[in-house]
Each structure stands twice: as structure tokens, then as C-alpha cells.
C-alpha positions in Angstrom: -98.8 -35.1 21.5 -97.9 -36.0 25.0 -100.4 -35.4 27.9 -98.4 -32.4 29.2 -98.5 -30.6 25.3 -102.8 -31.3 25.5 -103.0 -29.7 29.2 -101.0 -26.7 27.8 -101.6 -22.9 28.5 -104.1 -21.7 26.2 -102.7 -18.5 25.9 -99.0 -18.9 26.4 -96.7 -16.1 27.3 -95.1 -14.2 24.4 -92.4 -13.3 26.9 -90.8 -13.1 30.3 -91.9 -9.5 31.7 -95.4 -10.6 30.5 -95.3 -13.9 32.9 -93.8 -12.3 36.0 -96.7 -10.0 36.0 -96.7 -7.0 38.6 -93.5 -9.0 40.2 -91.1 -8.0 37.6 -87.0 -8.0 38.4 -86.6 -4.4 37.9 -85.3 -2.5 40.3 -86.5 0.0 42.1 -83.0 1.6 42.3 -81.6 3.4 39.4 -78.6 1.2 37.7 -76.0 4.1 38.7 -77.0 3.3 42.2 -77.0 -0.8 42.1 -73.8 -1.0 40.3 -72.2 0.5 43.8 -73.5 -2.1 46.0 -70.5 -4.6 45.8 -68.1 -2.0 46.1 -70.0 -1.0 49.4 -70.3 -4.4 50.3 -66.5 -5.0 49.8 -65.4 -1.8 51.5 -67.3 -3.5 54.7 -65.3 -6.5 54.3 -62.2 -4.7 54.4 -63.5 -2.9 57.3 -64.7 -6.5 58.7 -60.3 -7.4 58.5 -59.4 -4.7 60.3 -60.7 -5.5 63.3 -60.0 -7.9 66.4 -60.6 -10.6 64.7 -58.3 -10.5 61.6 -55.3 -9.5 63.8 -51.9 -11.2 63.4 -52.0 -13.0 66.4 -56.1 -14.6 65.8 -54.7 -15.6 62.0 -51.5 -16.4 63.1 -53.2 -19.0 65.6 -55.3 -20.1 62.9 -52.8 -20.5 60.3 -50.4 -22.2 62.7 -52.7 -25.2 63.0 -53.2 -26.0 59.1 -49.5 -25.6 58.0 -48.4 -27.9 61.3 -51.3 -30.5 59.8 -50.1 -29.9 56.4 -45.9 -29.7 57.0 -45.6 -30.9 60.9 -41.7 -30.1 60.4 -42.1 -26.5 59.7 -40.0 -23.9 61.5 -41.2 -21.2 63.6 -39.0 -18.8 61.5 -40.7 -20.5 58.3 -44.1 -20.1 59.5 -43.6 -16.3 60.3 -42.2 -15.8 57.0 -45.1 -17.4 55.1 -47.8 -15.9 57.9 -46.2 -12.1 56.8 -46.5 -13.0 53.1 -50.0 -14.2 53.2 -51.0 -11.0 55.3 -49.3 -8.6 53.1 -50.9 -10.6 49.9 -54.4 -9.9 51.7 -53.6 -5.9 51.5 -52.7 -6.4 48.1 -55.3 -8.5 47.2 -58.1 -7.0 48.8 -57.9 -3.7 47.2 -56.7 -4.8 43.8 -60.4 -6.3 43.9 -61.5 -3.1 45.8 -60.1 -1.5 42.6 -62.3 -3.1 40.2 -65.7 -2.9 41.7 -65.0 0.9 42.6 -64.3 1.5 38.5 -67.8 -0.9 37.8 -69.4 1.5 40.3 -68.2 4.7 38.8 -68.7 3.2 34.9 -72.3 2.3 36.2 -72.9 0.5 33.2 -71.6 3.1 30.7 -69.2 1.4 28.1 -65.5 1.8 27.4 -62.3 3.1 29.3 -62.1 6.1 30.7 -58.6 7.6 32.8 -60.6 9.8 34.9 -63.2 6.8 35.9 -59.7 4.7 36.6 -58.0 7.8 38.4 -61.6 8.5 40.8 -61.7 4.9 41.6 -57.7 4.4 42.5 -58.5 7.5 44.0 -60.9 6.5 46.5 -59.6 3.3 46.7 -56.1 5.2 48.5 -57.8 7.4 50.1 -60.1 4.6 51.8 -56.9 2.6 52.8 -55.6 5.3 54.5 -59.0 5.8 56.4 -58.5 2.0 57.0 -54.8 2.5 58.7 -56.3 5.3 61.0 -59.7 2.5 62.3 -56.9 0.2 62.7 -55.1 2.8 65.2 -58.1 2.3 67.4 -58.0 -1.1 67.8 -56.0 -2.2 70.7 -54.6 -5.7 68.6 -53.9 -3.8 65.6 -51.6 -1.4 64.6 -51.5 1.3 62.0 -48.9 1.4 59.1 -48.4 4.0 56.7 -46.3 1.1 54.6 -49.5 -1.0 54.6 -51.6 2.3 53.4 -48.9 2.1 50.3 -49.2 -2.0 50.1 -53.3 -1.2 49.8 -52.8 1.6 46.9 -50.1 -0.5 44.8 -52.6 -3.3 44.7 -55.5 -0.9 43.9 -53.0 1.0 41.1 -51.6 -2.6 39.8 -55.4 -3.0 39.3 -55.6 0.0 37.7 -53.2 -0.9 34.4 -54.5 -4.5 34.7 -57.8 -3.8 33.5 -56.4 -0.6 31.5 -54.5 -3.7 29.4 -57.9 -5.4 29.6 -59.5 -3.1 27.9 -56.8 -2.7 25.5 -56.8 -6.5 24.0 -60.2 -6.5 24.1 -60.8 -3.2 22.0 -58.2 -4.6 19.7 -59.9 -8.3 19.6 -63.3 -6.4 18.6 -62.0 -4.6 15.8 
């Protein structure tokens, strides 16, 4: 027996919750509320990305320094094409992630796949993309674009089908 074993607690806790005492990890918010927190935070990220700080001019100057450091001989046309693709990929990706977080919020700990949950999450993402473009119309260095909103909604729709495929594969694997 080691020295530490002989100094053990005479009444060890039987479970973690008992050991935590009055400071338990249980949230004051119900799970249906806390399930929405990541989606709300992500919507704030999207809102921030729609500000002047992330306009094409600002992201272009940063990206240009990085690309010219990696590939010093890159032409201006090639740089502009890469910059365009990165910006449009960001639209698609941010709403792909947003859909997943919205679905998580709607699902709120319940199991399985429901088309109503999926279309609800997609609808929220599509409406938010329209509101995001309206927000950009009020930012001097940004422009509103229906094409960007369509790209955002497409990112969310692709996430819907990817998540559906995941649930189908997972259900088959568990049977």
C-alpha cells in the first residue's frame, strides 16, 4: 500500500454528482434551449462575415499577401479567380454548417431523422440568407446578391441531403 492509499478519503464519493455537491453541472436552461446555442452563435458569425471587415477588398488584400508569398509569380487574373472561388466557397460552407446546427437545434436531443425538422432547418437557413443579403445592402463596401443567397440556400440544401444520407447509412449499419 502506498502512502497516498493510506491517506484516502474515509467515505469516497459513490458517484460524480454526489462529489460535485451543490455545484452540479446541470444547466439552468432546458435542453431544448441549449440545443439552439450553437446555431445562434453561428448566425452571429455569419452576421460578422457580412460586415465591412470581410468585404472583397479587405479579404483580397490579406489573401493576396498569402498567395504571393506561396506563389510569387501568380498573375492578377489567377489571383482574382482564386479569391472569387474562396469567397463563394465560404458562402456555401457557412450555410452548410448553419443547416447542421439548425437541425441540431430543432432536433433538441431527440433521435432520428424527420423531414419536417430538415425542411424547417433549411427554411430558416434560406430566410436568414435573404436577411443576410439585405443586411449587406446597407454596408457601403458590400453588395446584396440574389445569387449569393441562392448559393447559401444551396449549401444548406446539400447539408440536408448529406445529413439524410448519414442517417440512412447509420440506420442500416445499426440494424
